[in-house]
MOPAC internal coordinates of N, CA, C and O (Angstrom, degrees):
PM7 1SCF
backbone

  N    0.0000 0     0.00 0     0.00 0    0    0    0
  C    1.4343 1     0.00 0     0.00 0    1    0    0
  C    1.5255 1   109.38 1     0.00 0    2    1    0
  O    1.2310 1   121.75 1   -34.39 1    3    2    1
  N    1.3160 1   114.26 1   145.61 1    3    2    1
  C    1.4561 1   119.87 1   178.56 1    5    3    2
  C    1.5226 1   109.33 1  -117.93 1    6    5    3
  O    1.2310 1   120.97 1   -36.85 1    7    6    5
  N    1.3211 1   115.75 1   143.15 1    7    6    5
  C    1.4555 1   120.47 1   177.23 1    9    7    6
  C    1.5266 1   108.74 1   -55.52 1   10    9    7
  O    1.2310 1   121.24 1   -39.64 1   11   10    9
  N    1.3133 1   115.23 1   140.36 1   11   10    9
  C    1.4614 1   120.38 1   179.08 1   13   11   10
  C    1.5208 1   114.02 1    94.58 1   14   13   11
  O    1.2310 1   120.25 1   163.64 1   15   14   13
  N    1.3550 1   117.12 1   -16.36 1   15   14   13
  C    1.4568 1   118.60 1   177.18 1   17   15   14
  C    1.5224 1   109.15 1   -64.74 1   18   17   15
  O    1.2310 1   120.83 1   -27.96 1   19   18   17
  N    1.3200 1   116.03 1   152.04 1   19   18   17
  C    1.4518 1   120.15 1  -179.41 1   21   19   18
  C    1.5236 1   110.70 1   -81.41 1   22   21   19
  O    1.2310 1   121.40 1   -15.94 1   23   22   21
  N    1.3193 1   114.92 1   164.06 1   23   22   21
  C    1.4601 1   121.54 1   176.03 1   25   23   22
  C    1.5368 1   109.89 1   -57.26 1   26   25   23
  O    1.2310 1   120.14 1   138.26 1   27   26   25
  N    1.3027 1   117.33 1   -41.74 1   27   26   25
  C    1.4716 1   122.04 1  -179.95 1   29   27   26
  C    1.5308 1   110.63 1   -63.24 1   30   29   27
  O    1.2310 1   119.90 1   136.80 1   31   30   29
  N    1.3282 1   117.79 1   -43.20 1   31   30   29
  C    1.4618 1   121.53 1   178.93 1   33   31   30
  C    1.5279 1   111.32 1   -62.57 1   34   33   31
  O    1.2310 1   120.29 1   137.10 1   35   34   33
  N    1.3231 1   117.05 1   -42.90 1   35   34   33
  C    1.4665 1   121.06 1   179.89 1   37   35   34
  C    1.5236 1   110.29 1   -63.77 1   38   37   35
  O    1.2310 1   120.23 1   135.66 1   39   38   37
  N    1.3246 1   117.17 1   -44.34 1   39   38   37
  C    1.4615 1   120.36 1   178.63 1   41   39   38
  C    1.5201 1   111.75 1   -60.93 1   42   41   39
  O    1.2310 1   120.46 1   141.57 1   43   42   41
  N    1.3190 1   116.72 1   -38.43 1   43   42   41
  C    1.4694 1   121.41 1   178.88 1   45   43   42
  C    1.5328 1   110.66 1   -62.86 1   46   45   43
  O    1.2310 1   120.47 1   136.48 1   47   46   45
  N    1.3176 1   116.70 1   -43.52 1   47   46   45
  C    1.4662 1   122.06 1  -179.41 1   49   47   46
  C    1.5213 1   110.29 1   -65.80 1   50   49   47
  O    1.2310 1   120.43 1   135.84 1   51   50   49
  N    1.3320 1   116.78 1   -44.16 1   51   50   49
  C    1.4617 1   121.30 1  -177.60 1   53   51   50
  C    1.5216 1   111.51 1   -75.25 1   54   53   51
  O    1.2310 1   120.65 1   146.91 1   55   54   53
  N    1.3196 1   116.37 1   -33.09 1   55   54   53
  C    1.4517 1   120.22 1  -179.53 1   57   55   54
  C    1.5150 1   113.99 1    90.38 1   58   57   55
  O    1.2310 1   120.41 1  -158.36 1   59   58   57
  N    1.3223 1   116.82 1    21.64 1   59   58   57
  C    1.4640 1   121.40 1   179.10 1   61   59   58
  C    1.5066 1   110.30 1  -171.44 1   62   61   59
  O    1.2310 1   120.98 1    -7.77 1   63   62   61
  N    1.3310 1   115.73 1   172.23 1   63   62   61
  C    1.4594 1   119.03 1  -173.81 1   65   63   62
  C    1.5215 1   115.22 1   -99.03 1   66   65   63
  O    1.2310 1   118.84 1   167.55 1   67   66   65
  N    1.3093 1   119.82 1   -12.45 1   67   66   65
  C    1.4584 1   120.60 1   179.14 1   69   67   66
  C    1.5139 1   112.83 1    70.53 1   70   69   67
  O    1.2310 1   121.27 1    10.95 1   71   70   69
  N    1.3340 1   115.17 1  -169.05 1   71   70   69
  C    1.4668 1   122.03 1  -176.15 1   73   71   70
  C    1.5249 1   109.41 1  -122.93 1   74   73   71
  O    1.2310 1   120.71 1   -55.15 1   75   74   73
  N    1.3226 1   116.25 1   124.85 1   75   74   73
  C    1.4636 1   120.95 1   177.21 1   77   75   74
  C    1.5259 1   108.54 1   -65.39 1   78   77   75
  O    1.2310 1   120.14 1   -56.98 1   79   78   77
  N    1.3327 1   117.34 1   123.02 1   79   78   77
  C    1.4666 1   120.60 1  -177.23 1   81   79   78
  C    1.5250 1   113.30 1  -120.64 1   82   81   79
  O    1.2310 1   119.71 1   168.44 1   83   82   81
  N    1.3361 1   118.15 1   -11.56 1   83   82   81
  C    1.4656 1   119.87 1  -179.68 1   85   83   82
  C    1.5233 1   110.18 1  -158.30 1   86   85   83
  O    1.2310 1   121.48 1   -34.14 1   87   86   85
  N    1.3310 1   114.78 1   145.86 1   87   86   85
  C    1.4598 1   121.90 1   174.76 1   89   87   86
  C    1.5203 1   108.64 1  -144.00 1   90   89   87
  O    1.2310 1   120.58 1   -37.72 1   91   90   89
  N    1.3227 1   116.50 1   142.28 1   91   90   89
  C    1.4640 1   121.37 1   175.59 1   93   91   90
  C    1.5154 1   108.36 1  -144.62 1   94   93   91
  O    1.2310 1   120.76 1   -41.87 1   95   94   93
  N    1.3070 1   116.15 1   138.13 1   95   94   93
  C    1.4528 1   120.41 1  -179.91 1   97   95   94
  C    1.5181 1   112.09 1    91.80 1   98   97   95
  O    1.2310 1   121.34 1    13.01 1   99   98   97
  N    1.3251 1   115.05 1  -166.99 1   99   98   97
  C    1.4529 1   122.37 1  -177.20 1  101   99   98
  C    1.5239 1   110.08 1  -113.45 1  102  101   99
  O    1.2310 1   120.80 1   -52.28 1  103  102  101
  N    1.3427 1   116.07 1   127.72 1  103  102  101
  C    1.4623 1   120.26 1   178.54 1  105  103  102
  C    1.5211 1   109.87 1   -53.58 1  106  105  103
  O    1.2310 1   121.10 1   -40.27 1  107  106  105
  N    1.3254 1   115.50 1   139.73 1  107  106  105
  C    1.4579 1   120.63 1   180.00 1  109  107  106
  C    1.5168 1   113.51 1    94.86 1  110  109  107
  O    1.2310 1   119.89 1   162.35 1  111  110  109
  N    1.3332 1   117.81 1   -17.65 1  111  110  109
  C    1.4593 1   120.89 1   177.90 1  113  111  110
  C    1.5285 1   109.35 1   -95.17 1  114  113  111
  O    1.2310 1   120.40 1   -28.65 1  115  114  113
  N    1.3321 1   116.84 1   151.35 1  115  114  113
  C    1.4636 1   121.23 1  -178.36 1  117  115  114
  C    1.5223 1   113.06 1   -59.06 1  118  117  115
  O    1.2310 1   120.11 1   149.78 1  119  118  117
  N    1.3154 1   117.40 1   -30.22 1  119  118  117
  C    1.4571 1   120.57 1  -177.24 1  121  119  118
  C    1.5267 1   113.06 1   -82.33 1  122  121  119
  O    1.2310 1   119.84 1   174.21 1  123  122  121
  N    1.3357 1   117.91 1    -5.79 1  123  122  121
  C    1.4640 1   120.88 1  -179.90 1  125  123  122
  C    1.5280 1   109.18 1   -61.13 1  126  125  123
  O    1.2310 1   121.17 1   -54.60 1  127  126  125
  N    1.3253 1   115.36 1   125.40 1  127  126  125
  C    1.4615 1   122.32 1  -177.96 1  129  127  126
  C    1.5198 1   109.11 1  -125.69 1  130  129  127
  O    1.2310 1   120.74 1   -42.07 1  131  130  129
  N    1.3301 1   116.19 1   137.93 1  131  130  129
  C    1.4627 1   119.84 1   177.58 1  133  131  130
  C    1.5166 1   109.95 1  -140.89 1  134  133  131
  O    1.2310 1   121.18 1   -30.81 1  135  134  133
  N    1.3352 1   115.35 1   149.19 1  135  134  133
  C    1.4603 1   121.15 1  -177.78 1  137  135  134
  C    1.5153 1   111.09 1  -121.54 1  138  137  135
  O    1.2310 1   121.15 1   -38.70 1  139  138  137
  N    1.3307 1   115.40 1   141.30 1  139  138  137
  C    1.4606 1   121.85 1   178.82 1  141  139  138
  C    1.5165 1   110.55 1  -124.78 1  142  141  139
  O    1.2310 1   121.25 1   -37.74 1  143  142  141
  N    1.3253 1   115.22 1   142.26 1  143  142  141
  C    1.4547 1   123.62 1   176.06 1  145  143  142
  C    1.5194 1   107.89 1  -109.14 1  146  145  143
  O    1.2310 1   121.02 1   -49.54 1  147  146  145
  N    1.3197 1   115.65 1   130.46 1  147  146  145
  C    1.4602 1   122.07 1   176.86 1  149  147  146
  C    1.5210 1   107.31 1  -117.45 1  150  149  147
  O    1.2310 1   120.27 1   -59.63 1  151  150  149
  N    1.3213 1   117.08 1   120.37 1  151  150  149
  C    1.4586 1   120.86 1   178.47 1  153  151  150
  C    1.5162 1   108.55 1   -76.13 1  154  153  151
  O    1.2310 1   120.98 1   -38.06 1  155  154  153
  N    1.3468 1   115.73 1   141.94 1  155  154  153
  C    1.4495 1   120.35 1  -175.53 1  157  155  154
  C    1.5082 1   113.22 1  -120.03 1  158  157  155
  O    1.2310 1   121.94 1     1.35 1  159  158  157
  N    1.3047 1   113.89 1  -178.65 1  159  158  157
  C    1.4574 1   122.40 1   176.53 1  161  159  158
  C    1.5158 1   107.79 1  -121.69 1  162  161  159
  O    1.2310 1   120.61 1   -19.17 1  163  162  161
  N    1.3183 1   116.44 1   160.83 1  163  162  161
  C    1.4542 1   119.81 1   177.97 1  165  163  162
  C    1.5057 1   112.54 1   126.47 1  166  165  163
  O    1.2310 1   120.64 1   140.11 1  167  166  165
  N    1.3256 1   116.39 1   -39.89 1  167  166  165
  C    1.4614 1   121.22 1   176.46 1  169  167  166
  C    1.5352 1   108.13 1  -159.79 1  170  169  167
  O    1.2310 1   120.08 1   -21.27 1  171  170  169
  N    1.3296 1   117.45 1   158.73 1  171  170  169
  C    1.4633 1   120.05 1   179.18 1  173  171  170
  C    1.5338 1   110.88 1   -57.79 1  174  173  171
  O    1.2310 1   120.51 1   -46.94 1  175  174  173
  N    1.3026 1   116.63 1   133.06 1  175  174  173
  C    1.4550 1   121.21 1   179.27 1  177  175  174
  C    1.5142 1   115.17 1    80.32 1  178  177  175
  O    1.2310 1   119.92 1  -172.68 1  179  178  177
  N    1.3281 1   117.76 1     7.32 1  179  178  177
  C    1.4639 1   120.72 1  -179.77 1  181  179  178
  C    1.5280 1   109.75 1   -61.37 1  182  181  179
  O    1.2310 1   120.92 1   -47.48 1  183  182  181
  N    1.3379 1   115.85 1   132.52 1  183  182  181
  C    1.4579 1   119.67 1   179.01 1  185  183  182
  C    1.5180 1   110.70 1  -160.96 1  186  185  183
  O    1.2310 1   121.62 1   -13.37 1  187  186  185
  N    1.3111 1   114.50 1   166.63 1  187  186  185
  C    1.4618 1   121.60 1   173.76 1  189  187  186
  C    1.5167 1   107.25 1  -133.71 1  190  189  187
  O    1.2310 1   121.01 1   -39.61 1  191  190  189
  N    1.3093 1   115.68 1   140.39 1  191  190  189
  C    1.4680 1   122.37 1   178.03 1  193  191  190
  C    1.5204 1   108.82 1  -120.34 1  194  193  191
  O    1.2310 1   121.18 1   -45.40 1  195  194  193
  N    1.3142 1   115.36 1   134.60 1  195  194  193
  C    1.4610 1   120.82 1   179.31 1  197  195  194
  C    1.5144 1   108.99 1  -132.22 1  198  197  195
  O    1.2310 1   120.54 1   -42.44 1  199  198  197
  N    1.3240 1   116.58 1   137.56 1  199  198  197
  C    1.4603 1   122.01 1   175.63 1  201  199  198
  C    1.5256 1   108.36 1  -115.41 1  202  201  199
  O    1.2310 1   121.47 1   -42.72 1  203  202  201
  N    1.3172 1   114.79 1   137.28 1  203  202  201
  C    1.4594 1   121.81 1  -178.23 1  205  203  202
  C    1.5198 1   109.19 1  -123.01 1  206  205  203
  O    1.2310 1   121.03 1   -43.76 1  207  206  205
  N    1.3278 1   115.64 1   136.24 1  207  206  205
  C    1.4595 1   120.72 1   174.48 1  209  207  206
  C    1.5117 1   107.21 1  -124.70 1  210  209  207
  O    1.2310 1   120.85 1   -48.24 1  211  210  209
  N    1.3188 1   115.98 1   131.76 1  211  210  209
  C    1.4630 1   121.65 1  -175.37 1  213  211  210
  C    1.5341 1   110.34 1    54.05 1  214  213  211
  O    1.2310 1   120.72 1  -147.75 1  215  214  213
  N    1.3584 1   116.22 1    32.25 1  215  214  213
  C    1.4588 1   121.89 1   176.63 1  217  215  214
  C    1.5158 1   115.50 1    83.29 1  218  217  215
  O    1.2310 1   119.81 1  -179.96 1  219  218  217
  N    1.3368 1   117.97 1     0.04 1  219  218  217
  C    1.4619 1   122.10 1  -176.80 1  221  219  218
  C    1.5254 1   111.71 1  -116.08 1  222  221  219
  O    1.2310 1   120.74 1   -35.69 1  223  222  221
  N    1.3237 1   116.18 1   144.31 1  223  222  221
  C    1.4565 1   122.69 1  -178.73 1  225  223  222
  C    1.5267 1   111.01 1   -63.76 1  226  225  223
  O    1.2310 1   120.79 1   -54.63 1  227  226  225
  N    1.3512 1   116.10 1   125.37 1  227  226  225
  C    1.4601 1   120.96 1   178.92 1  229  227  226
  C    1.5214 1   113.62 1  -120.14 1  230  229  227
  O    1.2310 1   119.73 1   155.37 1  231  230  229
  N    1.3366 1   118.11 1   -24.63 1  231  230  229
  C    1.4624 1   120.94 1   174.50 1  233  231  230
  C    1.5208 1   109.04 1  -145.51 1  234  233  231
  O    1.2310 1   121.56 1   -25.95 1  235  234  233
  N    1.3402 1   114.61 1   154.05 1  235  234  233
  C    1.4565 1   120.38 1   178.49 1  237  235  234
  C    1.5001 1   109.24 1  -150.16 1  238  237  235
  O    1.2310 1   120.94 1   -31.42 1  239  238  237
  N    1.3437 1   115.80 1   148.58 1  239  238  237
  C    1.4591 1   121.85 1   177.87 1  241  239  238
  C    1.5118 1   108.11 1  -153.89 1  242  241  239
  O    1.2310 1   120.91 1   -34.32 1  243  242  241
  N    1.3158 1   115.87 1   145.68 1  243  242  241
  C    1.4621 1   119.48 1   177.27 1  245  243  242
  C    1.5127 1   110.46 1  -139.46 1  246  245  243
  O    1.2310 1   121.58 1   -28.44 1  247  246  245
  N    1.3405 1   114.58 1   151.56 1  247  246  245
  C    1.4609 1   121.86 1  -179.82 1  249  247  246
  C    1.5209 1   108.44 1  -134.41 1  250  249  247
  O    1.2310 1   119.94 1   -52.91 1  251  250  249
  N    1.3125 1   117.73 1   127.09 1  251  250  249
  C    1.4523 1   122.86 1   172.32 1  253  251  250
  C    1.5043 1   117.06 1    68.23 1  254  253  251
  O    1.2310 1   119.42 1  -166.10 1  255  254  253
  N    1.3231 1   118.71 1    13.90 1  255  254  253
  C    1.4617 1   121.37 1   177.80 1  257  255  254
  C    1.5102 1   110.34 1   -93.76 1  258  257  255
  O    1.2310 1   120.82 1   -34.02 1  259  258  257
  N    1.3171 1   116.03 1   145.98 1  259  258  257
  C    1.4643 1   120.13 1   178.74 1  261  259  258
  C    1.5020 1   111.05 1  -108.78 1  262  261  259
  O    1.2310 1   120.10 1   180.00 1  263  262  261

């Protein structure tokens, strides 16, 4: 994933929609931020977390994914 990609683009690459785990702000406003957790394979607890602001990727983190 690359910073600035849209939520739709990230879902297409991953092949699923993940689980909404955080929201801040008001939908429709530029400052609206939301976070999704995607469960992974490879090791116990493998996952990736992505935060989107104004619909674009602003942070990403992964644990135990290969």
